BALOBA-1460 file (C-alpha; in Angstrom, 3 decimals):
// residues 104
<rec num="1" residu="x" x="-0.069" y="-0.017" z="-0.071"/>
<rec num="2" residu="x" x="1.444" y="3.248" z="-1.060"/>
<rec num="3" residu="x" x="1.511" y="6.222" z="1.542"/>
<rec num="4" residu="x" x="-0.427" y="9.214" z="0.785"/>
<rec num="5" residu="x" x="1.640" y="12.215" z="-0.559"/>
<rec num="6" residu="x" x="2.308" y="15.148" z="1.604"/>
<rec num="7" residu="x" x="0.712" y="17.712" z="-0.700"/>
<rec num="8" residu="x" x="-2.463" y="15.566" z="-1.185"/>
<rec num="9" residu="x" x="-2.896" y="15.391" z="2.560"/>
<rec num="10" residu="x" x="-2.563" y="19.095" z="2.800"/>
<rec num="11" residu="x" x="-5.406" y="19.726" z="0.179"/>
<rec num="12" residu="x" x="-7.743" y="16.976" z="1.461"/>
<rec num="13" residu="x" x="-7.255" y="18.295" z="5.241"/>
<rec num="14" residu="x" x="-7.450" y="21.865" z="4.249"/>
<rec num="15" residu="x" x="-10.605" y="21.335" z="2.310"/>
<rec num="16" residu="x" x="-12.369" y="19.695" z="5.278"/>
<rec num="17" residu="x" x="-11.496" y="22.255" z="7.706"/>
<rec num="18" residu="x" x="-12.605" y="25.085" z="5.287"/>
<rec num="19" residu="x" x="-15.721" y="23.033" z="4.851"/>
<rec num="20" residu="x" x="-16.289" y="22.709" z="8.560"/>
<rec num="21" residu="x" x="-15.915" y="26.635" z="8.737"/>
<rec num="22" residu="x" x="-18.613" y="26.932" z="6.300"/>
<rec num="23" residu="x" x="-20.973" y="24.762" z="8.120"/>
<rec num="24" residu="x" x="-20.191" y="26.358" z="11.456"/>
<rec num="25" residu="x" x="-21.029" y="29.829" z="10.039"/>
<rec num="26" residu="x" x="-24.337" y="28.533" z="8.502"/>
<rec num="27" residu="x" x="-25.319" y="26.720" z="11.741"/>
<rec num="28" residu="x" x="-24.482" y="29.240" z="14.528"/>
<rec num="29" residu="x" x="-26.696" y="32.156" z="15.005"/>
<rec num="30" residu="x" x="-25.537" y="35.699" z="13.884"/>
<rec num="31" residu="x" x="-24.172" y="38.133" z="16.347"/>
<rec num="32" residu="x" x="-26.139" y="41.440" z="17.168"/>
<rec num="33" residu="x" x="-25.180" y="44.338" z="14.923"/>
<rec num="34" residu="x" x="-23.018" y="46.647" z="16.735"/>
<rec num="35" residu="x" x="-23.735" y="50.431" z="16.562"/>
<rec num="36" residu="x" x="-21.168" y="52.562" z="14.691"/>
<rec num="37" residu="x" x="-20.567" y="54.950" z="17.630"/>
<rec num="38" residu="x" x="-20.392" y="53.374" z="21.062"/>
<rec num="39" residu="x" x="-20.364" y="55.334" z="24.214"/>
<rec num="40" residu="x" x="-17.227" y="54.965" z="25.956"/>
<rec num="41" residu="x" x="-17.221" y="54.096" z="29.776"/>
<rec num="42" residu="x" x="-16.278" y="57.310" z="31.357"/>
<rec num="43" residu="x" x="-15.918" y="55.857" z="35.025"/>
<rec num="44" residu="x" x="-12.645" y="56.393" z="36.569"/>
<rec num="45" residu="x" x="-11.433" y="53.742" z="38.947"/>
<rec num="46" residu="x" x="-8.524" y="54.677" z="41.247"/>
<rec num="47" residu="x" x="-6.768" y="52.054" z="43.170"/>
<rec num="48" residu="x" x="-4.748" y="52.929" z="46.351"/>
<rec num="49" residu="x" x="-2.516" y="50.848" z="48.135"/>
<rec num="50" residu="x" x="-1.927" y="50.830" z="52.072"/>
<rec num="51" residu="x" x="1.685" y="49.814" z="51.357"/>
<rec num="52" residu="x" x="4.422" y="52.498" z="51.871"/>
<rec num="53" residu="x" x="7.426" y="52.071" z="49.361"/>
<rec num="54" residu="x" x="10.969" y="53.125" z="50.757"/>
<rec num="55" residu="x" x="12.414" y="56.205" z="49.855"/>
<rec num="56" residu="x" x="14.207" y="56.175" z="46.352"/>
<rec num="57" residu="x" x="18.038" y="55.929" z="46.668"/>
<rec num="58" residu="x" x="19.915" y="58.817" z="44.929"/>
<rec num="59" residu="x" x="23.623" y="58.226" z="43.935"/>
<rec num="60" residu="x" x="25.662" y="61.303" z="43.502"/>
<rec num="61" residu="x" x="27.750" y="60.792" z="40.301"/>
<rec num="62" residu="x" x="29.140" y="64.278" z="40.099"/>
<rec num="63" residu="x" x="31.966" y="63.327" z="42.844"/>
<rec num="64" residu="x" x="34.993" y="61.640" z="41.554"/>
<rec num="65" residu="x" x="35.451" y="57.891" z="42.202"/>
<rec num="66" residu="x" x="37.818" y="56.986" z="45.118"/>
<rec num="67" residu="x" x="39.502" y="53.760" z="44.321"/>
<rec num="68" residu="x" x="41.023" y="51.694" z="47.119"/>
<rec num="69" residu="x" x="44.789" y="51.395" z="47.585"/>
<rec num="70" residu="x" x="46.224" y="48.310" z="46.074"/>
<rec num="71" residu="x" x="47.158" y="45.906" z="48.852"/>
<rec num="72" residu="x" x="50.556" y="44.438" z="48.562"/>
<rec num="73" residu="x" x="51.171" y="40.605" z="49.303"/>
<rec num="74" residu="x" x="52.514" y="40.102" z="52.840"/>
<rec num="75" residu="x" x="54.953" y="37.665" z="51.627"/>
<rec num="76" residu="x" x="56.661" y="38.509" z="48.436"/>
<rec num="77" residu="x" x="56.834" y="35.514" z="45.880"/>
<rec num="78" residu="x" x="60.051" y="34.889" z="44.365"/>
<rec num="79" residu="x" x="60.292" y="34.189" z="40.735"/>
<rec num="80" residu="x" x="63.359" y="32.613" z="39.349"/>
<rec num="81" residu="x" x="63.927" y="33.162" z="35.612"/>
<rec num="82" residu="x" x="64.812" y="29.649" z="34.831"/>
<rec num="83" residu="x" x="61.948" y="27.849" z="36.840"/>
<rec num="84" residu="x" x="58.871" y="26.775" z="35.369"/>
<rec num="85" residu="x" x="55.839" y="24.781" z="36.617"/>
<rec num="86" residu="x" x="56.914" y="21.559" z="34.682"/>
<rec num="87" residu="x" x="60.144" y="21.490" z="36.762"/>
<rec num="88" residu="x" x="58.136" y="20.551" z="39.682"/>
<rec num="89" residu="x" x="56.902" y="17.436" z="37.918"/>
<rec num="90" residu="x" x="60.718" y="16.524" z="37.549"/>
<rec num="91" residu="x" x="60.883" y="15.828" z="41.390"/>
<rec num="92" residu="x" x="57.733" y="13.602" z="41.676"/>
<rec num="93" residu="x" x="58.833" y="9.914" z="41.971"/>
<rec num="94" residu="x" x="57.920" y="7.933" z="38.679"/>
<rec num="95" residu="x" x="55.529" y="5.376" z="40.672"/>
<rec num="96" residu="x" x="53.015" y="8.311" z="41.420"/>
<rec num="97" residu="x" x="52.928" y="9.501" z="37.800"/>
<rec num="98" residu="x" x="52.240" y="5.873" z="36.286"/>
<rec num="99" residu="x" x="48.599" y="4.936" z="36.631"/>
<rec num="100" residu="x" x="48.055" y="1.963" z="38.743"/>
<rec num="101" residu="x" x="46.398" y="-0.223" z="35.770"/>
<rec num="102" residu="x" x="49.367" y="0.203" z="33.556"/>
<rec num="103" residu="x" x="51.714" y="-1.603" z="35.884"/>
<rec num="104" residu="x" x="54.918" y="-0.658" z="37.546"/>
């Protein structure tokens, strides 16, 4: 059995939906005709709350920014030009570098 092509499906489904709209329009009662100029409801509703919001915070941006002083380290770090982080691995025993599942 050959499947239904997509285009044919949309044509059939769209036709059925359009037919249902026409049937629903014919079957349902018509709405009452609205007057051309409707009077607007001019009642005013004012809602007040008993909640008191805090005062607004005002930032004075006209003053210059004061930067905190730069803190120096309490213990100076000595840097030797010939040392790198890889040199630390050279001092680790070989048994700690080899994973246990590989042996030795």
